[in-house]
N, C-alpha and C positions, 0 to 999 in steps of 0.2 A: 504493500499500500505506499509506504513512505517512498520507495523507489519511483512508483508511478507518478505521485505527487511532485517529486523532484523532477522528472522528466517532463512532464507539462510545464511546470514553473520555467526550466531551462529552455523549452521550445517558444513559450510566451516571451521570455526575455530576449531570445535569440530573433523572434520576429520583430518585437519592437525595436530592437538595434537595428535591424535591417530597414524597417520603414523610415526610422530617423536618418539613417545613412542615404536611403534614396530621397529623401525629401532635402537634405543637404546638398546632395549632388544638383536636384533640381533647381536649388535657390542659387546654384551659381550662374544660371539663365537670367535669374531675376537682378543680376548686377547691371542693369543697365538704364538709361534714359531715354533711349530710342523707342519710340512708340511701335514700330513694327517688331524690333526684336522682343519687346514686351508680350505682344499678342502672340507671338511665337512661344515664348516662354510659358505663358498661361495656356497655350494650347497643349503642350506637352506636360504641363503640371496637372490638367483635367485629366488626360488620357492616363497617366500614371498614378493618380490618387484618386482613390474613391471618395465620392462626394459626403459620406460620414466622417472620413477621415482627413478632411482639407483643413479644418480649423487647426488640428493638433499638427499637422503637417507645415502649414504656414507659421505658427509658432517656433516650430523647429528649425526653420527657415530663419526666422527672426533671430533667434538665440544662437545660431550659428556662426553669425557676423560680427557677434560682440566684440568691439575694441579693433576690428579690420578697418581699412582704409573704404572698403566699399560697402559698409554698413549704411550710410545713408540712401545709397542707390537700391540697394536691395530691399531696404524698408519702404522707400517710396514706392518700389513695384508692389510690393505685399499691399500697401494701402491702396494702391491705384487698382490692384486686383479686386479688392474688396468692394471698392466703389463702383465697379463696372458690373458686379452681381445685383440680380434684382433683391429688394430688400428682404424679402421673405425666403430666398434661397442663398442668401449671404452666409458663408461660413462664419460660425461665431461659437465662441464658448468663454468662459471666464479668463483663462489663460491667455487667449489671443484678444479680449477685451482689453486687459491689462497691458499688453504691448501697445495697442491702440491708444490707451490713455498715457502711456510712457511717451509716445511720441507727440503727445500734447504738450510735454513739458521739455521736448528736445530744444536744443540750441538754434537749430535751423528753422526760421519761419516757414519754410517750404513743407517741412514736415509736420509743422503744428497745424498749417492750413489743411495737410490731407488727412490729418487726424480729425480736425473739425469736419471736414467733408464726410468722412467716413461714418462718424457718429450721427451726422445731419442724415445721410442716407438711410440709417436705420429707423429715423422718423422721431419725433419729439416724444411720442408714448414710451419709446425704449431708451432713449438718449438724452433726456430734456436736461438733467441735471449737468451731465458732460459736457453740451454745448454751453450751458450757462456759464462754465470755467473759464470759457474762452472770451468772455467780456473784459476779463482782468488781463489779458495777454500783454506782454510788452511791446508787440507790434501793432500800430494802429491798424493796418490792413488786416490783420488777422481778426481784430475787434470789429471791423467793419463787415467782414464775412459772417462772423457769428451774429451780428445784427441782422443782417438780411435773413438769415435763416431765421432768427426769432419772430422777425416780422410775418413770416408764414403760419405762425401759430395763432391759435383761437384767441389766447390771451397775450400775444406779443405786444399790442399796443402799450399795456401798463407797464411791461419791462421796457420798452425803448423810452417811454415818459421817465422812468426812474433813472434810466442810464443818462438821459439829458440833464435832468435835474442834478444829480450826482457829480457830472463831468464838464458842464456848460463851462467854466471857468478855467480849465485846464488846458494849456497849451499843446501837452502831449497827445490829447484826444480830441484834437480840433477835427480832424478828418471824419473820425467816428462819430462825433456828436453831429456834425453837418450831415452825415447820412443817415443818423437816428432821425433827426428833424425832417430829413426828406421823405423816410418811411413813414413817419407818423402823418405826413402831408398827403400821402398817396391815399 
């Protein structure tokens, strides 16, 4: 009985290690900012990874580039892949959601914008709180993007009004306050 249990455990660990290695191999294709190359990488990814395993595989890809020069390109591609999926079919689990949230705090404004867009793609009913955190971003363009998303919500006007009231005298928020005022006047 113990031998059988150990054999099953060993097979499971070996299968998981193989899947992680395969995901990392596929992740090398994600290290690009070229649109056509990304589409090709996404196609290979979808052929190689079953839909139920995609969230985990994307997290494996994300983690495989930690501290490497290609990290931003790979992570941008992962976020772009998520945004390309219909909201109801978007691969998602807590681990991958954590990586998307981590990108929302990255040094790169481009990664933060992609993170915001990924959360926005999921919809306010699933990602309202995450979207609101971008109203405090250090980059005014990211804040403007968050305000545009908020303006689509049924209760968005009150958030926009609060934003204008809170930041109307700030020179750092000049562009985003102007955007919020514009969105309120629509």
